[in-house]
C-alpha positions in Angstrom: -73.7 16.0 -61.8 -73.5 12.5 -62.8 -75.2 11.8 -59.4 -78.0 14.5 -60.2 -78.7 12.2 -63.1 -78.3 9.2 -61.1 -81.0 10.4 -58.8 -83.7 11.6 -62.1 -83.7 7.8 -63.1 -84.1 6.6 -59.7 -86.8 8.5 -59.4 -88.1 8.3 -62.8 -87.9 4.3 -62.5 -89.9 4.1 -59.1 -92.4 6.3 -60.7 -92.7 3.4 -63.6 -93.3 0.7 -60.7 -90.2 -0.8 -60.0 -88.3 -0.7 -56.6 -85.3 -0.1 -55.2 -82.6 -2.9 -54.3 -80.5 -2.8 -51.3 -77.6 -3.8 -53.5 -76.5 -5.4 -56.8 -76.5 -9.3 -54.9 -80.6 -8.4 -54.8 -81.1 -6.4 -57.8 -82.3 -7.4 -61.3 -82.2 -4.4 -63.2 -78.4 -2.6 -62.9 -77.4 0.7 -64.5 -73.9 1.9 -64.4 -73.9 5.7 -64.8 -70.9 6.7 -66.7 -68.5 10.0 -66.8 -65.6 10.4 -69.2 -63.9 13.6 -68.6 -61.1 11.1 -68.1 -59.7 7.7 -69.3 -59.6 6.0 -66.3 -63.6 7.0 -65.3 -64.2 5.7 -68.6 -62.7 2.2 -68.1 -63.8 2.1 -64.9 -67.6 2.6 -66.2 -67.3 -0.1 -68.7 -65.1 -2.8 -66.8 -67.9 -2.9 -64.0 -70.6 -3.7 -66.6 -68.5 -6.3 -68.3 -68.5 -7.7 -64.7 -72.2 -7.3 -64.3 -72.6 -8.8 -67.7 -70.2 -12.3 -66.7 -72.2 -12.0 -63.5 -75.8 -12.8 -65.5 -74.5 -15.0 -67.5 -73.2 -17.1 -64.2 -69.3 -16.7 -65.0 -67.1 -14.1 -62.9 -67.0 -13.4 -59.5 -69.4 -10.5 -59.2 -71.9 -11.0 -56.9 -75.2 -10.4 -58.2 -76.8 -14.0 -59.2 -80.9 -12.3 -59.8 -79.3 -9.9 -63.0 -81.4 -9.7 -65.6 -80.5 -6.4 -67.5 -77.4 -4.8 -67.3 -77.4 -0.9 -68.9 -74.9 1.5 -69.7 -76.3 5.8 -69.5 -74.3 8.6 -69.6 -71.5 10.6 -71.4 -68.9 7.5 -72.6 -72.3 6.2 -74.4 -71.8 9.1 -76.3 -68.6 9.2 -76.6 -68.1 5.4 -77.9 -71.7 5.2 -80.3 -71.9 1.8 -81.6 -68.7 0.7 -80.4 -70.0 0.7 -77.0 -71.1 -3.2 -78.6 -67.5 -3.8 -79.7 -66.3 -3.7 -75.8 -69.3 -5.3 -74.5 -71.3 -7.5 -76.8 -73.6 -8.5 -74.2 -75.1 -5.4 -73.2 -78.6 -5.0 -73.1 -79.3 -0.5 -73.4 -76.9 2.2 -73.5 -78.1 5.4 -73.6 -76.5 9.1 -74.0 -76.4 12.0 -71.2 -79.8 13.7 -72.3 -81.9 10.5 -73.4 -81.9 8.8 -69.2 -86.0 9.7 -69.3 -86.0 6.9 -71.8 -84.7 4.7 -69.5 -87.7 3.2 -67.6 -89.1 2.2 -71.7 -86.2 0.6 -72.6 -85.6 -1.5 -69.4 -89.2 -2.7 -70.6 -88.0 -3.7 -73.6 -85.4 -5.5 -72.4 -87.2 -7.3 -70.1 -89.7 -8.4 -73.1 -86.4 -10.1 -74.2 -84.4 -7.1 -76.8 -81.1 -6.4 -76.4 -78.3 -4.3 -77.5 -80.9 -0.9 -77.4 -78.8 1.9 -78.1 -81.0 6.1 -77.7 -78.1 8.2 -78.7 -78.9 12.0 -77.9 -78.4 14.7 -80.4 -76.5 18.1 -79.4 -79.1 20.3 -79.1 -81.8 17.9 -77.4 -83.8 19.4 -74.6 -83.2 16.4 -72.3 -86.7 14.9 -70.0 -86.8 14.0 -66.4 -84.8 16.6 -65.7 -87.2 17.4 -62.7 -87.3 14.2 -60.9 -86.6 13.2 -57.4 -86.7 10.8 -55.0 -89.0 11.4 -52.4 -87.3 10.8 -48.8 -86.1 12.8 -46.1 -82.5 14.5 -47.8 -82.2 18.2 -46.6 -79.4 18.3 -49.6 -80.3 17.8 -53.4 -79.0 19.1 -56.7 -80.8 20.9 -59.4 -79.8 20.8 -63.3 -80.1 24.2 -64.2 -77.4 24.5 -67.4 -76.7 21.4 -69.9 -73.8 21.3 -72.1 -71.3 23.3 -72.3 -70.3 25.5 -75.7 -66.3 26.6 -74.5 -64.9 24.2 -76.2 -61.1 24.9 -73.9 -58.9 22.3 -75.3 -58.2 19.6 -73.7 -61.7 18.5 -72.4 -64.3 16.6 -74.3 -67.4 17.5 -72.5 -68.7 19.2 -75.7 -69.0 16.5 -77.4 -70.4 14.4 -75.2 -72.9 16.9 -73.4 -73.6 18.6 -76.7 -74.3 22.2 -76.8 -75.6 24.8 -74.2 -79.0 24.9 -73.0 -80.3 26.5 -70.3 -83.8 25.1 -68.5 -86.2 27.5 -68.6 -86.8 29.8 -65.1 -89.8 29.2 -63.9 -89.0 25.5 -64.6 -86.2 25.3 -61.9 -88.2 27.7 -59.3 -91.1 25.8 -59.5 -89.0 22.7 -59.1 -87.2 24.2 -56.1 -90.0 25.1 -54.3 -91.3 21.5 -54.4 -87.9 20.1 -53.1 -88.4 23.1 -50.3 -92.0 21.8 -49.7 -90.5 18.5 -49.2 -87.8 19.2 -46.6 -84.7 20.4 -48.6 -83.2 23.4 -47.0 -79.9 23.8 -49.3 -79.8 23.1 -53.2 -77.1 23.0 -55.4 -77.3 24.6 -59.0 -75.7 22.3 -61.6 -73.7 23.7 -65.0 -70.7 22.8 -66.6 -70.5 26.8 -66.7 -73.4 27.7 -64.9 -72.8 31.4 -65.1 -73.4 31.3 -68.9 -77.3 30.0 -68.3 -79.7 31.9 -69.9 -76.7 33.0 -72.5 -77.5 30.5 -75.3 -81.2 30.5 -75.4 -83.3 32.3 -73.1 -84.4 31.2 -69.9 -86.2 34.0 -68.3 -89.9 34.6 -71.0 -91.5 38.1 -71.4 -94.8 36.4 -70.0 -92.0 35.9 -66.1 -92.5 38.6 -63.9 -90.0 42.0 -63.7 -86.7 41.3 -61.6 -88.4 42.8 -58.2 -83.9 44.1 -57.8 -83.7 45.0 -61.2 -81.3 42.2 -62.5 -80.7 42.3 -66.3 -78.8 39.2 -65.9 -80.3 36.0 -66.6 -78.1 34.1 -62.9 -78.4 36.9 -60.9 -82.2 36.8 -61.3 -82.6 33.2 -61.0 -80.7 33.9 -57.2 -83.2 36.2 -56.8 -86.2 33.9 -57.2 -84.3 31.3 -55.2 -84.2 33.5 -52.5 -87.4 33.4 -52.4 -88.4 30.2 -51.5 -90.0 29.6 -48.6 -88.2 26.7 -46.5 -85.3 27.2 -48.8 -81.9 28.0 -46.3 -79.4 27.8 -48.7 -78.3 28.1 -52.4 -75.1 26.8 -54.0 -74.1 26.9 -57.2 -71.3 25.3 -59.9 -69.5 24.9 -62.0 -67.7 28.1 -62.7 -66.1 31.1 -65.7 -64.5 34.2 -64.6 -66.1 36.1 -67.6 -69.6 34.9 -65.4 -68.1 37.0 -62.2 -70.2 40.6 -63.0 -70.9 43.0 -60.8 -74.8 41.8 -60.5 -73.0 38.5 -59.7 -71.4 40.4 -57.0 -74.2 42.5 -56.4 -76.5 38.8 -55.4 -74.1 37.8 -53.4 -74.3 40.6 -51.6 -78.3 41.0 -51.4 -79.1 37.8 -51.0 -78.8 36.0 -47.5 -79.2 32.4 -48.6 -76.6 32.1 -51.8 -73.1 30.7 -50.4 -70.1 32.9 -49.8 -68.4 30.1 -52.3 -67.5 30.1 -55.7 -65.6 26.8 -57.3 -63.9 28.9 -60.0 -61.3 26.7 -62.0 -58.4 28.4 -63.5 -56.2 25.4 -65.1 -53.2 27.3 -65.4 -51.4 30.7 -64.2 -49.4 31.3 -67.4 -50.9 33.2 -70.0 -49.2 30.9 -72.7 -50.8 27.9 -71.5 -54.2 29.4 -71.3 -53.7 30.8 -74.7 -53.3 27.1 -75.8 -56.3 25.5 -73.8 -58.6 28.1 -75.1 -59.9 29.6 -71.5 -60.8 32.9 -73.3 -59.2 34.5 -70.1 -56.0 35.8 -69.1 -53.9 35.4 -65.4 -54.8 39.3 -65.2 -58.8 38.7 -65.5 -59.1 35.8 -63.9 -57.2 37.5 -60.9 -59.5 41.1 -61.1 -62.2 38.3 -61.0 -61.4 36.9 -57.4 -60.5 40.3 -56.0 -63.9 41.2 -57.1 -65.6 38.5 -55.3 -63.0 39.0 -52.0 -63.1 42.7 -51.7 -66.9 42.7 -50.3 -65.9 39.6 -48.2 -62.1 38.6 -47.1 -63.6 35.3 -46.1 -65.4 34.6 -49.8 -64.4 31.2 -49.9 -62.6 30.6 -53.9 -61.8 27.0 -55.1 -60.2 25.3 -58.2 -59.0 23.3 -60.7 -55.5 23.1 -62.5 -54.1 20.8 -64.3 -50.4 20.5 -64.2 -48.4 18.7 -67.5 -50.2 20.0 -70.6 -48.4 19.7 -73.2 -45.4 21.8 -73.7 -45.8 23.5 -70.5 -42.7 24.3 -69.0 -41.0 25.1 -65.7 -41.6 28.5 -66.2 -45.4 28.0 -66.8 -45.6 25.8 -64.5 -44.0 27.8 -61.8 -46.5 31.4 -63.1 -49.7 28.2 -62.2 -47.7 28.1 -58.2 -47.3 32.0 -58.0 -50.9 32.5 -59.6 -52.2 29.8 -56.9 -50.4 32.0 -54.0 -51.8 35.2 -55.4 -55.7 33.8 -55.8 -55.4 32.6 -51.9 -57.5 29.6 -52.3 -59.6 27.8 -49.8 -59.0 24.3 -52.1 -57.8 23.5 -54.8 -58.0 20.2 -57.2 -55.3 19.0 -58.8 -54.9 17.5 -61.8 -52.0 15.2 -63.9 -52.9 16.1 -67.9 -54.2 13.3 -69.4 -55.5 13.0 -73.7 -58.8 12.7 -74.5 -59.5 11.5 -78.1 -61.4 13.8 -80.1 -60.2 16.5 -78.3 -57.5 19.2 -79.9 -54.8 18.9 -77.3 -54.9 15.6 -78.1 -52.9 16.3 -81.2 -50.6 17.6 -79.4 -47.3 15.6 -78.0 -48.1 14.5 -74.5 -44.8 15.5 -74.0 -43.9 16.1 -69.6 -42.6 13.0 -68.8 -45.1 10.7 -66.0 -42.5 11.7 -63.4 -42.7 15.5 -64.3 -46.4 16.2 -63.7 -46.0 14.0 -60.6 -43.7 16.2 -59.3 -45.5 18.9 -60.4 -48.8 17.8 -58.8 -46.9 17.1 -55.4 -45.7 21.0 -55.3 -49.3 22.1 -56.1 -50.5 19.6 -53.5 -47.9 20.2 -50.2 -48.8 24.5 -51.3 -52.8 23.7 -51.4 -51.6 22.1 -47.4 -49.8 25.4 -46.4 -52.4 27.5 -48.2 -56.0 25.9 -46.4 -54.2 25.9 -43.2 -53.3 30.0 -43.5 -56.5 30.5 -44.7 -58.4 28.4 -41.9 -56.0 29.5 -39.0 -57.8 33.2 -39.8 -61.4 31.7 -39.2 -60.7 30.3 -35.7 -62.5 32.7 -33.0 -65.1 33.0 -35.6 -69.1 32.0 -35.2 -69.6 29.9 -38.4 -73.2 28.8 -39.6 -72.9 24.9 -40.3 -76.1 22.9 -41.9 -75.0 19.2 -39.7 -75.4 16.5 -41.9 -74.4 14.0 -39.4 -71.5 12.1 -37.7 -68.5 13.2 -39.0 -66.9 9.6 -41.0 -64.0 9.3 -38.7 -65.2 10.0 -35.8 -68.8 8.8 -35.1 -68.4 10.9 -32.1 -68.4 14.5 -33.9 -70.5 15.7 -36.0 -70.0 17.7 -39.2 -71.3 19.9 -41.9 -70.1 22.5 -43.7 -70.5 26.5 -43.7 -71.4 29.2 -46.1 -68.1 29.0 -47.9 -68.1 24.9 -47.9 -66.0 24.5 -45.7 -66.2 21.1 -43.1 -66.7 21.9 -39.9 -66.0 19.2 -37.0 -67.9 19.5 -33.8 -69.5 17.9 -30.6 -73.2 17.7 -30.9 -75.6 18.0 -28.1 -79.5 17.1 -27.9 -80.6 19.5 -29.5 -78.4 18.7 -32.7 -80.1 17.4 -35.7 -79.6 16.3 -39.6 -80.9 19.0 -41.8 -80.3 22.1 -39.1 -78.2 25.2 -39.1 -76.5 25.3 -36.1 -73.5 27.9 -35.1 -70.3 26.6 -34.3 -67.3 28.7 -32.6 -63.9 27.5 -34.6 -61.1 25.9 -31.9 -58.9 24.8 -34.2 -58.1 24.8 -38.0 -56.7 22.4 -40.3 -55.6 22.7 -44.2 -59.2 21.5 -45.1 -61.2 21.4 -41.6 -62.3 23.7 -38.7 -63.0 21.9 -35.6 -65.4 23.7 -33.4 -68.0 24.2 -30.6 -71.9 24.6 -30.2 -72.3 28.3 -29.1 
């Protein structure tokens, strides 16, 4: 989501007449986009701004001799509010996540001599500039469809910093995707903190919109139907999801629309019903596994990835083993494991963080080892199959090979031929498997 917001700010700045610098050493203006989901992420953003301000004033070791304006945007600004200037007293401006459309105007004010400008967004504020995109030849693009979150999980600061849910009008999203496809974008990823709640809090489709050709009544599957019809677009992804949104209509959309990739990132966080209730996740272990079974029933190769938190306050060894067994039963293709850390202002921050750091690290490593084994088994089943891979370019580890992703978002490494171009879909026969990578050859 922050990558998408940064792209939009870049496009807005270019439209306002600014030019993109090659890097900090050449930049007159540097804007740091912040995250506050975890404490370390916020510290890094604030620390980066401090280094840039020092460089602006001729101090420090950061190589940014030309910088005139330093700004901070995003979730950390919303969480800190006016206190941001206590941490960064010489910061030029700070802007919340729903106000980034004002950044070109704020920069102009700073260049005119103003400083310490604060723009905080309201929880229900409709942002501007969401459809701003950087021009160029990129074949992949993010498209925000849902802002904010109303789920209120006990450990999560996002609802406080990103505000209430707001679903962008469907016709606006479709128009944006059409424009992207017309400029060569082959794959879009639809973004939302809980994207399957698209259209729940406010109507995404109006009475003036044409009816669904397939009879879809739920807002998000109906959006997938409309985007599947966009000429030139080849793939549609979306993230992140909640089990409550895994409805029959969503499964039907996966089955009926070939451009919708058969992969879903479905955070579980815990396999213990007791911990899930404490977290405020609003589903049980059985309900989560039922959602997984529904997705895999029509396609056993359907890829499901997840997020898990270890060491939540009060998590016992029994709770942890329940998580471990759920992960085996779900058969995740990949999992992102996080060690619990309290965030100020959340409900869980009032609880005693009673799982020792050493135990959190042990549980983290156990789940990572489990996932390596599980990923190897899942991927070995694909050896011998032919995957449609969107070529992304030379592999980071071996430039003689190329890499891309199949419809399940699995990384595929292959030997290129003369006809391969970045952004094209090639057919690759899988010859070997690793826990997080498939290896193959073009057919």
